[in-house]
Each structure stands twice: as structure tokens, then as C-alpha cells.
Backbone as ProteinMPNN parsed JSONL, in Angstrom:
{"seq_chain_A": "XXXXXXXXXXXXXXXXXXXXXXXXXXXXXXXXXXXXXXXXXXXXXXXXXXXXXXXXXXXXXXXXXXXXXXXXXXXXXXXXXXXXXXXXXXXXXXXXXXXXXXXXXXXXXXXXXXXXXXXXXXXXXXXXXXXXXXXXXXXXXXXXXXXXXXXXXXXXXXXXXXXXXXXXXXXXXXXXXXXXXXXXXXXXXXXXXXXXXXXXXXXXXXXXXX", "coords_chain_A": {"N_chain_A": [[-127.979, 89.487, -110.912], [-127.7, 91.841, -113.507], [-129.393, 92.075, -116.706], [-127.737, 93.147, -118.677], [-125.22, 92.681, -117.556], [-125.227, 89.906, -117.535], [-125.284, 89.382, -120.294], [-122.804, 90.475, -121.014], [-121.078, 88.796, -119.578], [-121.622, 86.32, -120.808], [-120.766, 86.941, -123.366], [-117.994, 87.264, -122.959], [-117.35, 84.668, -122.09], [-117.749, 83.177, -124.401], [-115.992, 84.249, -126.166], [-113.588, 83.262, -127.29], [-113.836, 80.773, -129.502], [-114.435, 77.193, -129.361], [-112.932, 74.424, -130.991], [-113.572, 71.437, -132.988], [-112.299, 69.207, -131.776], [-112.065, 69.928, -129.074], [-114.779, 70.281, -128.49], [-115.692, 67.666, -128.748], [-114.269, 66.396, -126.672], [-115.425, 67.75, -124.547], [-118.058, 66.848, -124.71], [-117.679, 64.166, -124.049], [-116.941, 64.572, -121.391], [-119.36, 65.471, -120.327], [-120.813, 63.116, -120.649], [-119.583, 61.499, -118.763], [-120.277, 62.82, -116.502], [-118.6, 64.812, -115.576], [-117.621, 67.838, -114.175], [-116.392, 70.035, -115.981], [-114.044, 72.652, -116.965], [-115.127, 75.89, -118.197], [-115.317, 77.361, -121.522], [-114.415, 79.976, -121.365], [-112.769, 79.917, -119.089], [-110.887, 78.112, -120.065], [-109.714, 79.627, -122.137], [-108.537, 81.607, -120.581], [-106.663, 80.061, -119.161], [-105.02, 79.266, -121.294], [-103.942, 81.757, -122.0], [-102.534, 82.377, -119.667], [-100.535, 80.328, -119.464], [-99.163, 80.841, -121.817], [-98.258, 83.467, -121.432], [-96.487, 83.25, -119.301], [-94.593, 81.652, -120.359], [-94.513, 78.873, -119.955], [-92.807, 75.834, -119.645], [-92.804, 73.406, -118.353], [-95.546, 71.861, -117.174], [-97.905, 70.895, -114.761], [-100.828, 69.037, -114.209], [-103.542, 68.414, -112.134], [-106.047, 66.293, -112.181], [-107.179, 65.202, -114.853], [-109.527, 64.598, -116.279], [-111.484, 64.42, -119.214], [-109.744, 65.619, -120.896], [-110.249, 68.274, -121.591], [-109.322, 70.663, -120.23], [-106.606, 70.135, -120.458], [-106.2, 70.274, -123.25], [-106.64, 73.006, -123.693], [-104.535, 74.065, -122.127], [-102.284, 72.975, -123.466], [-102.549, 74.253, -125.913], [-101.585, 76.761, -125.418], [-98.962, 76.362, -124.849], [-95.493, 76.028, -125.781], [-93.903, 74.209, -128.51], [-91.941, 72.597, -127.437], [-92.623, 72.21, -124.845], [-93.893, 70.429, -121.956], [-96.719, 68.681, -120.819], [-97.705, 67.28, -117.87], [-100.094, 65.19, -116.658], [-102.459, 64.156, -114.257], [-104.672, 61.615, -113.191], [-107.119, 59.646, -111.52], [-108.702, 57.839, -112.845], [-108.51, 55.37, -115.25], [-110.063, 55.224, -117.598], [-110.711, 57.87, -118.136], [-108.198, 58.818, -118.884], [-107.758, 57.343, -121.193], [-109.615, 58.473, -122.991], [-108.772, 61.151, -122.931], [-106.173, 60.897, -123.96], [-106.738, 60.167, -126.587], [-107.995, 62.52, -127.419], [-105.875, 64.374, -127.192], [-104.117, 63.336, -129.116], [-105.67, 63.688, -131.42], [-105.557, 66.399, -131.6], [-103.002, 66.725, -132.364], [-101.139, 66.515, -130.371], [-98.944, 64.636, -129.192], [-96.978, 62.216, -127.248], [-93.532, 63.263, -126.893], [-94.868, 65.434, -125.726], [-96.99, 65.189, -124.008], [-97.63, 63.684, -120.863], [-99.194, 61.246, -119.281], [-100.321, 60.224, -116.178], [-101.64, 57.693, -114.321], [-103.393, 57.358, -111.337], [-103.557, 57.832, -107.706], [-103.371, 61.182, -106.871], [-102.059, 62.161, -104.569], [-100.312, 60.145, -104.021], [-98.608, 60.27, -106.149], [-97.643, 62.93, -106.524], [-95.647, 63.548, -104.478], [-93.407, 62.335, -105.559], [-92.636, 63.833, -107.657], [-90.474, 66.264, -109.183], [-88.863, 68.819, -107.248], [-89.197, 72.375, -107.426], [-89.328, 72.394, -110.198], [-91.353, 72.96, -111.944], [-93.259, 75.141, -113.995], [-95.898, 75.854, -113.955], [-98.739, 74.819, -112.139], [-101.79, 73.27, -112.398], [-104.859, 72.888, -110.861], [-107.631, 70.873, -110.619], [-109.596, 69.305, -108.967], [-110.71, 67.238, -106.198], [-112.166, 69.387, -103.922], [-111.858, 69.188, -101.139], [-109.447, 68.021, -100.818], [-107.691, 69.891, -101.545], [-105.85, 71.453, -99.984], [-103.819, 69.658, -99.327], [-102.919, 69.007, -101.895], [-101.943, 71.492, -102.693], [-99.868, 71.965, -100.951], [-97.984, 70.188, -101.991], [-97.792, 71.247, -104.575], [-96.666, 73.733, -104.057], [-94.093, 72.996, -103.319], [-93.258, 71.914, -105.745], [-93.272, 74.026, -107.594], [-91.289, 76.449, -109.283], [-89.684, 79.529, -108.26], [-91.617, 82.311, -109.06], [-93.242, 80.725, -110.52], [-96.578, 79.552, -111.388], [-99.574, 78.906, -109.718], [-102.708, 77.534, -110.345], [-106.123, 77.313, -109.673], [-109.09, 75.665, -110.313], [-112.674, 76.319, -110.339], [-113.029, 78.188, -108.278], [-115.046, 79.706, -107.224], [-117.054, 77.992, -106.788], [-119.8, 77.194, -107.853], [-121.03, 79.649, -107.326], [-121.247, 79.808, -104.548], [-119.213, 80.357, -102.748], [-118.855, 83.08, -102.163], [-120.907, 83.659, -100.446], [-121.254, 83.889, -97.113], [-123.016, 82.465, -95.561], [-123.298, 79.998, -96.661], [-122.389, 76.77, -95.979], [-121.561, 74.312, -96.915], [-119.41, 71.422, -97.131], [-117.558, 71.4, -99.366], [-117.726, 74.044, -100.257], [-116.848, 75.457, -97.986], [-114.235, 74.474, -97.827], [-113.022, 75.449, -100.211], [-113.369, 78.202, -99.89], [-111.785, 78.645, -97.61], [-109.322, 77.859, -98.599], [-108.825, 79.858, -100.542], [-108.613, 82.098, -98.833], [-106.388, 81.348, -97.288], [-104.348, 81.253, -99.225], [-104.393, 83.893, -100.115], [-103.479, 85.134, -97.824], [-100.97, 84.102, -97.594], [-97.415, 84.289, -97.43], [-95.987, 83.11, -99.365], [-97.158, 83.331, -101.839], [-98.515, 85.472, -104.411], [-101.734, 86.457, -104.937], [-104.859, 86.182, -106.718], [-108.353, 86.189, -107.738], [-109.857, 85.325, -110.707], [-112.807, 86.318, -112.291], [-113.999, 84.357, -114.141], [-115.914, 81.857, -115.8], [-116.497, 79.383, -113.436], [-114.956, 80.631, -111.622], [-111.51, 81.347, -111.209], [-108.742, 80.777, -109.481], [-105.66, 82.345, -109.158], [-102.285, 82.192, -108.439], [-99.098, 83.444, -107.853], [-95.934, 82.131, -107.32], [-93.793, 83.359, -104.888]], "CA_chain_A": [[-127.151, 89.981, -112.018], [-128.506, 92.531, -114.509], [-129.387, 91.445, -118.021], [-126.546, 93.614, -119.384], [-124.068, 91.976, -117.006], [-125.314, 88.531, -118.019], [-124.877, 89.389, -121.693], [-121.363, 90.711, -121.066], [-120.421, 87.584, -119.098], [-121.748, 85.32, -121.869], [-119.905, 87.376, -124.473], [-116.618, 86.941, -122.583], [-117.196, 83.215, -122.039], [-117.765, 82.616, -125.762], [-115.164, 85.114, -127.013], [-112.691, 82.378, -128.044], [-114.629, 79.555, -129.764], [-113.773, 75.896, -129.278], [-113.003, 73.631, -132.205], [-114.231, 70.127, -132.944], [-111.651, 68.302, -130.816], [-112.488, 70.349, -127.737], [-116.209, 70.012, -128.333], [-115.827, 66.221, -128.532], [-113.793, 66.124, -125.311], [-116.425, 68.299, -123.625], [-119.206, 65.938, -124.723], [-117.281, 63.015, -123.235], [-117.01, 64.992, -119.99], [-120.773, 65.446, -119.945], [-121.215, 61.715, -120.552], [-119.04, 60.97, -117.512], [-120.728, 63.644, -115.381], [-117.47, 65.608, -115.099], [-117.845, 69.289, -114.188], [-115.153, 70.547, -116.54], [-113.936, 74.104, -117.057], [-115.82, 76.518, -119.315], [-114.422, 77.845, -122.578], [-113.79, 81.202, -120.871], [-111.666, 79.506, -118.217], [-109.868, 77.541, -120.928], [-109.006, 80.714, -122.807], [-107.693, 82.243, -119.57], [-105.536, 79.149, -118.94], [-104.129, 79.377, -122.449], [-103.248, 83.032, -121.901], [-101.601, 82.334, -118.534], [-99.353, 79.506, -119.784], [-98.409, 81.515, -122.873], [-97.614, 84.678, -120.93], [-95.36, 82.914, -118.415], [-93.667, 80.824, -121.108], [-94.391, 77.615, -119.217], [-92.227, 74.683, -120.344], [-93.187, 72.216, -117.594], [-96.855, 72.115, -116.571], [-98.529, 69.739, -114.122], [-102.276, 69.168, -114.052], [-104.136, 67.434, -111.233], [-107.422, 66.144, -112.632], [-107.175, 65.243, -116.315], [-110.848, 64.504, -116.883], [-111.44, 63.905, -120.589], [-108.746, 66.35, -121.661], [-110.666, 69.627, -121.977], [-108.366, 71.654, -119.722], [-105.306, 69.832, -121.035], [-106.156, 70.816, -124.61], [-106.454, 74.449, -123.589], [-103.173, 74.311, -121.658], [-101.343, 72.654, -124.54], [-102.658, 75.228, -127.003], [-100.8, 77.941, -125.062], [-97.587, 75.959, -124.564], [-94.64, 75.906, -126.957], [-93.774, 72.85, -129.033], [-90.999, 71.824, -126.63], [-93.123, 72.158, -123.469], [-94.472, 69.132, -121.598], [-97.826, 68.645, -119.863], [-97.871, 66.073, -117.066], [-101.457, 65.282, -116.15], [-102.724, 63.052, -113.339], [-106.073, 61.307, -112.917], [-107.256, 58.317, -110.924], [-109.533, 56.988, -113.693], [-107.885, 54.988, -116.524], [-110.947, 55.522, -118.737], [-110.529, 59.291, -118.448], [-106.937, 58.974, -119.611], [-107.929, 56.779, -122.533], [-110.303, 59.467, -123.812], [-107.911, 62.335, -123.034], [-105.063, 60.572, -124.86], [-107.292, 60.246, -127.942], [-108.212, 63.944, -127.713], [-104.573, 65.008, -127.405], [-103.6, 62.873, -130.406], [-106.463, 64.32, -132.47], [-105.095, 67.784, -131.697], [-101.599, 66.704, -132.749], [-100.324, 66.626, -129.159], [-98.54, 63.29, -128.799], [-95.722, 62.154, -126.499], [-93.295, 63.56, -125.477], [-95.511, 66.663, -125.249], [-97.939, 64.852, -122.955], [-97.283, 62.567, -119.988], [-100.386, 60.936, -118.504], [-100.017, 59.322, -115.066], [-102.881, 57.23, -113.701], [-103.236, 56.974, -109.935], [-103.909, 58.82, -106.7], [-102.459, 62.321, -106.972], [-101.243, 62.306, -103.367], [-99.245, 59.145, -104.092], [-97.732, 60.608, -107.269], [-97.037, 64.251, -106.412], [-94.393, 63.599, -103.717], [-92.305, 61.809, -106.355], [-92.338, 64.782, -108.728], [-89.295, 67.055, -108.836], [-89.042, 70.118, -106.59], [-88.793, 73.591, -108.145], [-89.114, 72.014, -111.596], [-92.549, 73.229, -112.741], [-93.592, 76.552, -114.221], [-97.323, 76.049, -113.653], [-99.515, 73.679, -111.665], [-103.227, 73.517, -112.501], [-105.575, 71.991, -109.963], [-109.072, 70.737, -110.846], [-109.811, 68.02, -108.314], [-111.556, 67.251, -105.008], [-111.867, 70.583, -103.129], [-111.478, 68.876, -99.766], [-108.048, 67.594, -100.848], [-106.907, 70.968, -102.143], [-104.723, 71.896, -99.169], [-102.736, 68.68, -99.486], [-102.377, 69.172, -103.24], [-101.218, 72.755, -102.803], [-98.593, 71.788, -100.248], [-97.078, 69.579, -102.959], [-97.594, 72.185, -105.68], [-95.734, 74.758, -103.587], [-92.764, 72.38, -103.408], [-92.934, 71.65, -107.143], [-93.179, 75.234, -108.406], [-90.147, 77.346, -109.202], [-90.044, 80.9, -107.906], [-92.22, 82.928, -110.232], [-94.197, 79.79, -111.099], [-97.98, 79.919, -111.206], [-100.561, 77.936, -109.262], [-104.05, 77.892, -110.813], [-107.124, 76.425, -109.091], [-110.399, 75.807, -110.957], [-113.9, 76.315, -109.536], [-112.725, 78.947, -107.072], [-116.294, 80.293, -106.701], [-117.858, 76.81, -106.489], [-121.233, 77.373, -108.143], [-121.47, 80.913, -106.719], [-121.532, 79.656, -103.114], [-118.08, 80.774, -101.919], [-119.007, 84.47, -101.737], [-121.996, 83.756, -99.462], [-120.75, 83.301, -95.862], [-124.027, 81.588, -94.963], [-123.194, 78.663, -97.261], [-121.42, 76.032, -95.176], [-121.309, 72.973, -97.426], [-117.984, 71.111, -96.964], [-116.752, 71.837, -100.5], [-117.712, 75.504, -100.241], [-115.983, 75.88, -96.883], [-112.854, 74.129, -98.164], [-112.51, 76.361, -101.231], [-113.314, 79.532, -99.279], [-110.622, 78.689, -96.728], [-108.141, 77.8, -99.443], [-108.599, 81.192, -101.087], [-108.14, 82.965, -97.757], [-105.036, 80.955, -96.907], [-103.411, 81.671, -100.268], [-104.337, 85.356, -100.106], [-102.7, 85.543, -96.648], [-99.672, 83.445, -97.604], [-96.242, 85.029, -97.879], [-95.38, 82.365, -100.47], [-97.865, 83.562, -103.094], [-99.296, 86.66, -104.755], [-102.95, 85.734, -105.311], [-106.106, 86.847, -107.09], [-109.379, 85.331, -108.336], [-110.422, 85.844, -111.952], [-114.232, 85.956, -112.332], [-114.382, 83.692, -115.383], [-116.513, 80.558, -115.534], [-116.824, 79.147, -112.031], [-113.895, 81.25, -110.841], [-110.171, 80.819, -111.431], [-107.778, 81.332, -108.528], [-104.326, 82.391, -109.744], [-101.329, 82.58, -107.419], [-97.713, 83.407, -108.337], [-94.976, 81.751, -106.269], [-92.815, 84.421, -104.642]], "C_chain_A": [[-128.061, 90.625, -113.067], [-128.406, 91.805, -115.838], [-128.149, 91.848, -118.806], [-125.3, 92.882, -118.899], [-124.053, 90.52, -117.48], [-124.859, 88.431, -119.468], [-123.368, 89.567, -121.831], [-120.598, 89.465, -120.635], [-120.46, 86.501, -120.18], [-120.85, 85.654, -123.046], [-118.451, 87.014, -124.189], [-116.377, 85.435, -122.587], [-117.048, 82.616, -123.433], [-116.822, 83.349, -126.71], [-114.19, 84.307, -127.866], [-113.43, 81.057, -128.277], [-113.776, 78.299, -129.652], [-113.962, 75.135, -130.587], [-113.599, 72.26, -131.95], [-113.62, 69.204, -131.896], [-112.066, 68.656, -129.394], [-113.963, 70.058, -127.495], [-116.453, 68.521, -128.078], [-115.39, 65.844, -127.122], [-114.808, 66.619, -124.279], [-117.671, 67.403, -123.578], [-118.891, 64.675, -123.92], [-117.346, 63.361, -121.746], [-118.452, 64.985, -119.494], [-121.254, 64.006, -119.767], [-120.757, 61.083, -119.244], [-119.531, 61.732, -116.287], [-119.618, 64.477, -114.776], [-117.801, 67.087, -115.246], [-116.569, 69.963, -114.673], [-115.179, 72.072, -116.614], [-114.734, 74.619, -118.252], [-114.81, 76.968, -120.363], [-113.729, 79.135, -122.156], [-112.621, 80.913, -119.956], [-110.535, 78.919, -119.053], [-109.048, 78.611, -121.629], [-108.091, 81.448, -121.838], [-106.473, 81.375, -119.265], [-104.524, 79.261, -120.074], [-103.306, 80.656, -122.378], [-102.202, 83.01, -120.798], [-100.359, 81.526, -118.893], [-98.51, 80.171, -120.872], [-97.632, 82.703, -122.319], [-96.444, 84.377, -120.008], [-94.361, 81.991, -119.097], [-93.441, 79.459, -120.487], [-93.872, 76.489, -120.095], [-92.617, 73.369, -119.675], [-94.457, 72.536, -116.814], [-97.376, 70.815, -115.975], [-100.005, 70.028, -113.915], [-102.767, 68.047, -113.143], [-105.626, 67.379, -111.544], [-107.517, 66.283, -114.135], [-108.577, 65.346, -116.892], [-110.735, 63.9, -118.275], [-110.542, 64.739, -121.492], [-109.11, 67.762, -122.048], [-109.639, 70.661, -121.514], [-106.97, 71.403, -120.287], [-105.152, 70.371, -122.449], [-105.948, 72.323, -124.602], [-105.044, 74.787, -123.131], [-102.162, 74.094, -122.777], [-101.378, 73.679, -125.664], [-101.902, 76.518, -126.701], [-99.339, 77.651, -124.811], [-96.792, 75.809, -125.863], [-94.449, 74.436, -127.331], [-92.829, 71.977, -128.218], [-91.416, 71.73, -125.165], [-93.841, 70.835, -123.223], [-95.573, 69.315, -120.559], [-97.844, 67.279, -119.184], [-99.228, 66.155, -116.392], [-101.838, 63.998, -115.426], [-104.221, 62.874, -113.15], [-106.153, 59.88, -112.377], [-107.972, 57.337, -111.834], [-108.84, 56.65, -115.013], [-108.744, 55.332, -117.739], [-110.861, 56.991, -119.123], [-109.27, 59.48, -119.284], [-107.017, 58.395, -121.015], [-108.567, 57.802, -123.467], [-109.436, 60.703, -124.004], [-106.765, 62.093, -124.004], [-105.525, 60.645, -126.324], [-107.492, 61.702, -128.355], [-106.898, 64.651, -127.995], [-103.998, 64.616, -128.765], [-104.345, 63.527, -131.562], [-106.062, 65.776, -132.68], [-103.626, 67.872, -132.078], [-100.642, 66.797, -131.579], [-99.973, 65.238, -128.636], [-97.305, 63.345, -127.901], [-94.57, 62.563, -127.421], [-93.944, 64.84, -124.96], [-96.472, 66.396, -124.101], [-97.451, 63.634, -122.173], [-98.465, 62.337, -119.066], [-100.038, 59.897, -117.445], [-101.33, 58.982, -114.366], [-102.614, 56.793, -112.272], [-103.699, 58.077, -109.003], [-102.889, 59.952, -106.723], [-101.542, 62.431, -105.759], [-100.191, 61.213, -103.236], [-98.184, 59.538, -105.119], [-96.965, 61.905, -107.035], [-95.748, 64.272, -105.598], [-93.183, 63.1, -104.497], [-91.906, 62.75, -107.498], [-91.304, 65.796, -108.252], [-89.663, 68.403, -108.204], [-88.508, 71.242, -107.469], [-88.589, 73.355, -109.637], [-90.264, 72.419, -112.507], [-92.831, 74.724, -112.799], [-95.034, 76.857, -113.859], [-97.911, 74.735, -113.178], [-100.985, 74.07, -111.708], [-103.963, 72.445, -111.719], [-107.07, 72.032, -110.258], [-109.481, 69.375, -110.298], [-110.701, 68.214, -107.088], [-111.219, 68.456, -104.126], [-111.386, 70.275, -101.714], [-110.066, 68.305, -99.662], [-107.111, 68.73, -101.274], [-105.695, 71.374, -101.313], [-103.538, 70.945, -99.292], [-102.097, 68.806, -100.864], [-101.495, 70.421, -103.313], [-99.916, 72.717, -102.019], [-97.555, 71.175, -101.189], [-96.786, 70.531, -104.112], [-96.603, 73.275, -105.293], [-94.294, 74.247, -103.666], [-92.321, 72.239, -104.856], [-92.64, 72.908, -107.948], [-91.85, 75.965, -108.193], [-90.619, 78.702, -108.702], [-90.509, 81.626, -109.169], [-93.179, 82.01, -110.958], [-95.615, 80.115, -110.679], [-98.8, 78.717, -110.765], [-101.934, 78.41, -109.709], [-105.032, 76.849, -110.285], [-108.473, 76.703, -109.738], [-111.515, 75.833, -109.927], [-113.719, 77.058, -108.211], [-113.948, 79.644, -106.479], [-117.335, 79.223, -106.392], [-119.365, 77.072, -106.604], [-121.83, 78.58, -107.432], [-121.823, 80.786, -105.242], [-120.433, 80.231, -102.225], [-118.265, 82.187, -101.376], [-120.085, 84.663, -100.678], [-121.551, 83.091, -98.16], [-121.747, 82.376, -95.177], [-123.962, 80.169, -95.52], [-122.056, 77.912, -96.583], [-121.245, 74.59, -95.639], [-119.802, 72.685, -97.368], [-117.103, 71.597, -98.114], [-116.624, 73.363, -100.532], [-116.758, 76.025, -99.172], [-114.518, 75.63, -97.23], [-112.266, 75.109, -99.173], [-112.411, 77.781, -100.683], [-112.06, 79.671, -98.41], [-109.321, 78.643, -97.526], [-107.814, 79.174, -100.019], [-108.048, 82.137, -100.043], [-106.696, 82.646, -97.387], [-104.009, 81.404, -97.943], [-103.281, 83.188, -100.32], [-103.475, 85.871, -98.954], [-101.266, 85.016, -96.674], [-98.563, 84.37, -98.083], [-95.569, 84.348, -99.066], [-95.975, 82.71, -101.821], [-98.428, 84.976, -103.189], [-100.545, 86.162, -105.472], [-104.073, 86.662, -105.757], [-107.099, 85.788, -107.574], [-109.902, 86.022, -109.588], [-111.875, 85.391, -112.058], [-114.65, 85.416, -113.692], [-114.932, 82.316, -115.032], [-116.959, 80.438, -114.097], [-115.729, 79.68, -111.112], [-112.567, 80.56, -111.047], [-109.22, 81.526, -110.473], [-106.387, 81.224, -109.131], [-103.357, 82.932, -108.708], [-99.914, 82.401, -107.957], [-96.792, 83.128, -107.163], [-93.928, 82.838, -106.104], [-91.401, 83.834, -104.57]], "O_chain_A": [[-129.065, 90.038, -113.471], [-127.48, 91.031, -116.078], [-127.564, 91.029, -119.516], [-124.436, 92.506, -119.692], [-122.995, 89.972, -117.788], [-124.134, 87.505, -119.833], [-122.726, 88.906, -122.647], [-119.588, 89.112, -121.245], [-119.453, 85.841, -120.439], [-120.247, 84.768, -123.652], [-117.75, 86.516, -125.07], [-115.326, 84.974, -123.032], [-116.303, 81.654, -123.622], [-116.842, 83.108, -127.917], [-113.984, 84.627, -129.036], [-113.629, 80.297, -127.33], [-112.558, 78.338, -129.826], [-115.023, 75.199, -131.209], [-114.066, 71.959, -130.852], [-114.346, 68.493, -131.201], [-112.382, 67.77, -128.6], [-114.344, 69.632, -126.405], [-117.32, 68.159, -127.283], [-116.063, 65.062, -126.45], [-115.019, 65.972, -123.253], [-118.266, 67.226, -122.515], [-119.747, 64.173, -123.191], [-117.759, 62.534, -120.933], [-118.731, 64.547, -118.378], [-122.013, 63.711, -118.844], [-121.45, 60.237, -118.68], [-119.239, 61.342, -115.157], [-119.672, 64.819, -113.595], [-118.214, 67.534, -116.316], [-115.757, 70.413, -113.865], [-116.206, 72.7, -116.359], [-114.987, 73.879, -119.204], [-113.602, 76.958, -120.123], [-112.583, 79.374, -122.539], [-111.591, 81.583, -120.031], [-109.362, 79.188, -118.792], [-107.824, 78.511, -121.704], [-106.997, 81.868, -122.213], [-105.366, 81.895, -119.124], [-103.319, 79.341, -119.837], [-102.108, 80.643, -122.662], [-101.11, 83.554, -120.962], [-99.241, 81.983, -118.654], [-97.283, 80.076, -120.852], [-96.48, 82.923, -122.693], [-95.501, 85.165, -119.934], [-93.378, 81.586, -118.477], [-92.323, 78.943, -120.488], [-94.426, 76.217, -121.16], [-92.745, 72.341, -120.34], [-94.45, 73.372, -115.911], [-97.298, 69.76, -116.605], [-100.386, 71.122, -113.499], [-102.447, 66.877, -113.354], [-106.374, 68.299, -111.213], [-107.886, 67.34, -114.647], [-108.811, 66.071, -117.859], [-109.963, 62.963, -118.484], [-110.572, 64.586, -122.713], [-108.351, 68.407, -122.772], [-109.143, 71.447, -122.322], [-106.233, 72.349, -120.565], [-104.086, 70.871, -122.809], [-105.178, 72.857, -125.4], [-104.416, 75.693, -123.679], [-101.289, 74.931, -123.006], [-100.357, 73.945, -126.297], [-101.607, 77.289, -127.614], [-98.552, 78.569, -124.583], [-97.356, 75.501, -126.913], [-94.792, 73.538, -126.562], [-92.901, 70.75, -128.293], [-90.658, 71.23, -124.334], [-94.333, 70.2, -124.156], [-95.393, 70.005, -119.555], [-97.981, 66.25, -119.845], [-99.488, 67.09, -115.635], [-101.578, 62.896, -115.909], [-104.955, 63.847, -112.973], [-105.349, 59.02, -112.739], [-107.871, 56.127, -111.633], [-108.601, 57.547, -115.822], [-108.216, 55.689, -118.791], [-110.93, 57.326, -120.306], [-109.276, 60.213, -120.272], [-106.393, 58.924, -121.934], [-108.117, 57.981, -124.599], [-109.365, 61.247, -125.106], [-106.417, 62.977, -124.787], [-104.793, 61.125, -127.189], [-107.199, 62.08, -129.489], [-106.808, 65.442, -128.934], [-103.457, 65.458, -129.483], [-103.736, 63.885, -132.57], [-106.201, 66.322, -133.774], [-103.059, 68.964, -132.114], [-99.468, 67.118, -131.758], [-100.636, 64.726, -127.734], [-96.657, 64.386, -127.796], [-94.607, 62.252, -128.612], [-93.61, 65.295, -123.866], [-96.74, 67.292, -123.3], [-96.927, 62.679, -122.748], [-98.717, 63.138, -118.166], [-99.527, 58.823, -117.763], [-102.038, 59.865, -113.883], [-101.733, 55.973, -112.013], [-104.172, 59.124, -109.446], [-101.686, 59.714, -106.608], [-100.366, 62.763, -105.906], [-99.273, 61.336, -102.425], [-97.012, 59.188, -104.98], [-95.769, 61.975, -107.316], [-94.812, 64.966, -105.995], [-92.048, 63.409, -104.135], [-90.944, 62.483, -108.218], [-91.26, 66.145, -107.073], [-90.649, 69.034, -108.586], [-87.503, 71.085, -108.163], [-87.777, 74.029, -110.271], [-90.172, 72.245, -113.722], [-92.673, 75.459, -111.823], [-95.362, 77.988, -113.497], [-97.627, 73.674, -113.734], [-101.383, 75.079, -111.126], [-103.722, 71.251, -111.893], [-107.702, 73.084, -110.162], [-109.687, 68.422, -111.049], [-111.368, 69.24, -106.959], [-110.098, 68.548, -103.627], [-110.589, 71.028, -101.154], [-109.543, 68.124, -98.562], [-105.896, 68.55, -101.352], [-104.623, 71.616, -101.867], [-102.389, 71.381, -99.353], [-100.876, 68.723, -100.993], [-100.427, 70.4, -103.926], [-98.952, 73.381, -102.399], [-96.393, 71.582, -101.192], [-95.649, 70.61, -104.575], [-95.789, 73.695, -106.116], [-93.387, 74.991, -104.04], [-91.145, 72.423, -105.167], [-91.844, 72.868, -108.886], [-91.36, 76.079, -107.07], [-91.815, 78.993, -108.719], [-89.862, 81.553, -110.213], [-93.857, 82.43, -111.896], [-95.833, 80.865, -109.728], [-98.727, 77.645, -111.366], [-102.294, 79.565, -109.48], [-104.807, 75.647, -110.43], [-108.951, 77.837, -109.719], [-111.327, 75.42, -108.783], [-114.194, 76.616, -107.165], [-113.893, 80.125, -105.347], [-118.376, 79.515, -105.804], [-120.087, 77.157, -105.611], [-122.979, 78.551, -106.99], [-122.617, 81.575, -104.732], [-120.689, 80.559, -101.066], [-117.872, 82.465, -100.243], [-120.165, 85.731, -100.072], [-121.474, 81.864, -98.094], [-121.369, 81.589, -94.309], [-124.508, 79.241, -94.923], [-120.906, 78.351, -96.606], [-120.83, 73.735, -94.857], [-118.998, 73.602, -97.537], [-116.025, 72.143, -97.879], [-115.55, 73.901, -100.8], [-115.959, 76.926, -99.426], [-113.659, 76.471, -96.96], [-111.13, 75.555, -99.009], [-111.453, 78.491, -100.99], [-111.364, 80.684, -98.467], [-108.343, 79.302, -97.175], [-106.662, 79.605, -99.989], [-107.121, 82.898, -100.321], [-105.88, 83.548, -97.196], [-102.929, 81.879, -97.588], [-102.191, 83.713, -100.543], [-102.82, 86.907, -99.076], [-100.437, 85.437, -95.867], [-98.748, 85.139, -99.026], [-94.688, 84.927, -99.702], [-95.369, 82.417, -102.852], [-98.771, 85.593, -102.181], [-100.436, 85.51, -106.511], [-104.223, 87.773, -105.248], [-106.73, 84.634, -107.793], [-110.339, 87.172, -109.532], [-112.155, 84.2, -111.928], [-115.557, 85.957, -114.324], [-114.473, 81.682, -114.082], [-117.705, 81.277, -113.593], [-115.592, 79.239, -109.971], [-112.496, 79.331, -111.061], [-108.929, 82.712, -110.627], [-105.975, 80.149, -109.565], [-103.577, 84.01, -108.156], [-99.568, 81.332, -108.459], [-96.858, 83.804, -106.136], [-93.25, 83.202, -107.064], [-90.436, 84.572, -104.369]]}, "name": "protein", "num_of_chains": 1, "seq": "XXXXXXXXXXXXXXXXXXXXXXXXXXXXXXXXXXXXXXXXXXXXXXXXXXXXXXXXXXXXXXXXXXXXXXXXXXXXXXXXXXXXXXXXXXXXXXXXXXXXXXXXXXXXXXXXXXXXXXXXXXXXXXXXXXXXXXXXXXXXXXXXXXXXXXXXXXXXXXXXXXXXXXXXXXXXXXXXXXXXXXXXXXXXXXXXXXXXXXXXXXXXXXXXXX"}
């Protein structure tokens, strides 16, 4: 990457600054070793939820609330974020972050447990956007449920779609890289979705339910 391209990428990543609440949530993520989204990805998420007028959003992989804060900042006051994580400690920190940002129930619904146990119980065709930031090797199972949950015209968003810049290199065959590469191909070929990858942060796959 040229120096000019690097400067432009950094400029875009930092274009929308993060406030104190987000910075605190991001520090907690670092403390837990969570590979959370970048500020550029967060700003893109905020734009996507705002532009589609999402009222019901589901997130798989709460972490410490970084992505949830960005999602909520683009959602209207009557919209609800349902966010799932297996770690109770993550939800404790995320709940504090949401409250500090003025985002209390009923705007947020935190469900602790295995996503594949929870998702089948969530309503079909009831969600405007599903955001996925979880184990890449479980992505296909998650997306099968997300497809059921999304209304027509709803948006599926998958974080880390470039997986540390390894997905574009066909010689890289690590299990996570292979899983994400195949997921992108499957969604691009699917008749159920209109798909693209936004080159922000570690890549953001965006697919609209047909």
C-alpha cells in the first residue's frame, strides 16, 4: 500500500471521532483481548442502520458494547437492539456502556447464551438488520438463522470480512480465512441477497435480503 493510500485510509478511519463512552468500551475490549470493530466500521454501521430506518436490530457478539453503541447511535429512539453474547461479564460491561450513553431498556435487550440456541427462538421476518461479529467458523449457521429473521429488504452485515487481510490471498488456507472467504462467495452467489464488501477497517460485508 502506498503512503498516500495509507494516509487516506487512516483519514477515513478517523473521520468520525469516538467519544468518552466508546473509548472506555474499547479499552475494556482490549483488556479482554476482544478484536472489536474499528471506528471506521462503527461509523459505517451507524450510517447503514440510519439509512434503512432500522427499528429492530439483532447483534451476534456483543463484546463490551463498542459495536452496539455505534448501532444505537444510528437508530431512532423507538428502535430496539437485541444483542447476544455467551459471556456474562461482557454483558455486564456493555450494559454499563449503554447506560452511560443514555441507552437503557427497552432500547436494549441483552441475551446471554449460545447464539445457536437463542436465534431459532427469535421471530421470523421481524428484523430490519442483523449484525454478525462472532466465530467465523460458525458464520454459515448464524446466517441461515439471520436469513429467516430478516424481512425482505433487511440488511445482513458481517464484520471482519477481510480477516486481517488474508481473505484476498488464495494461498492463505487458515480455517478462519477459508470460512470467511467461502461465506463471502456464497452470499455473492446467493439469490436471496444483494451483496458487497466495504473496505473499511477489517472489511464489512453488507448484504440486502431480496
